[in-house]
C-alpha positions, 0 to 999 in steps of 0.5 A: 532962518533968518539970519538974526535968528542965530543971534543967542545961540551957542556957536556950535549950534549956529555952525551946525545950523548953518551948514544944515541950511546951505551956508558954504562956508560959515566965518567965525570971528571975535566982536571987532575982529579985524577981517577980509572985506571980500563980500561972499554970497555963500558966507555967513559970518558970525561974531561969537563972545564967550561961546555964543553968536553976538552978530550975524550977516551974509557976506 
């Protein structure tokens, strides 16, 4: 699944699919939230507002 295919999914569904597809770490953030800037190849980041994924990226 392409990272952008998570956009629009409910948070729980996106987290479940990410785990099924082998993402070791899934980080859920509010849009614009402060975060560490360390890059991790095995991490999928989900920006979630009102229970839906607005943005998704690796690292």
